[in-house]
C-alpha positions in Angstrom: 15.5 -15.0 24.0 14.3 -11.4 24.1 14.2 -11.1 20.3 12.2 -14.3 20.0 9.6 -13.1 22.5 9.3 -9.8 20.8 8.8 -11.6 17.5 6.1 -13.8 18.9 4.3 -10.7 20.3 4.5 -8.8 17.0 3.3 -11.8 14.9 0.4 -12.4 17.3 -0.7 -8.8 17.2 -0.4 -8.7 13.4 -2.4 -11.9 13.1 -5.2 -10.5 15.3 -5.6 -7.3 13.2 -5.6 -9.4 10.0 -8.9 -10.9 11.1 -10.7 -7.6 11.4 -13.8 -7.2 9.2 -13.2 -5.3 5.9 -15.2 -4.0 2.9 -15.6 -6.0 -0.3 -18.0 -6.2 -3.3 -21.6 -6.6 -2.2 -23.9 -9.4 -3.5 -26.2 -8.5 -6.3 -29.9 -8.0 -5.7 -32.0 -11.2 -6.3 -35.0 -11.0 -8.6 -37.7 -9.1 -6.8 -35.4 -7.3 -4.4 -35.5 -3.5 -4.4 -32.9 -1.4 -2.6 -33.5 1.9 -1.0 -29.9 2.9 -1.3 -26.5 1.6 -2.4 -25.2 -1.8 -1.2 -22.0 -2.4 0.8 -20.5 -5.7 2.0 -18.1 -6.8 4.7 -15.9 -9.9 4.9 -15.6 -11.3 8.4 -15.0 -14.4 10.5 -18.3 -15.4 12.2 -16.3 -17.0 15.0 -14.2 -14.0 15.8 -16.2 -10.9 14.8 -19.4 -9.8 16.6 -22.5 -8.7 14.7 -21.8 -5.2 16.1 -18.3 -5.0 14.6 -19.7 -6.1 11.2 -22.5 -3.5 11.3 -20.1 -0.8 12.4 -17.7 -1.6 9.5 -20.7 -1.5 7.1 -21.9 1.8 8.5 -18.5 3.3 7.9 -18.8 2.4 4.2 -22.2 4.2 4.0 -22.8 7.9 3.4 -23.8 10.2 6.3 -27.5 10.3 7.2 -28.0 6.6 6.3 -28.3 3.5 8.3 -27.3 -0.1 7.4 -30.0 -2.7 6.8 -28.8 -6.3 6.5 -29.7 -8.0 3.3 -28.0 -11.4 3.6 -24.8 -13.3 4.4 -23.1 -15.8 2.2 -20.0 -18.0 2.4 -19.1 -18.4 -1.3 -15.6 -17.1 -0.8 -15.4 -15.5 -4.2 -14.7 -12.1 -2.7 -13.6 -13.1 0.9 -10.5 -15.1 1.9 -10.5 -18.4 3.7 -9.8 -16.8 7.1 -12.7 -14.3 6.7 -15.2 -16.5 4.7 -18.5 -14.8 5.5 -19.7 -11.9 3.4 -22.5 -9.8 4.9 -24.3 -7.5 2.4 -26.1 -4.4 3.6 -28.2 -1.6 2.1 -27.4 2.0 3.1 -30.9 3.2 3.6 -31.8 6.8 4.4 -32.5 7.4 8.1 -36.1 7.6 9.0 
């Protein structure tokens, strides 16, 4: 019984961390879009992750002295798995 309970706890905790936002390939710029810095993208689950968590994950991918600016979000799942279907693309713009 004790082993079964321990297994359930471990699986539950592992499953929660598997849903954390993580970096992926950013979306390409659309015609007419100009970037003030490099692009980064984050896969996330819109039902589980907060906007703050996604922005923090994106900021960690940017260089120092930059701030993330949201470009767009898509759900095409070419770069993100089924459990984290949203891809938010940001530009790492120099701080003003």
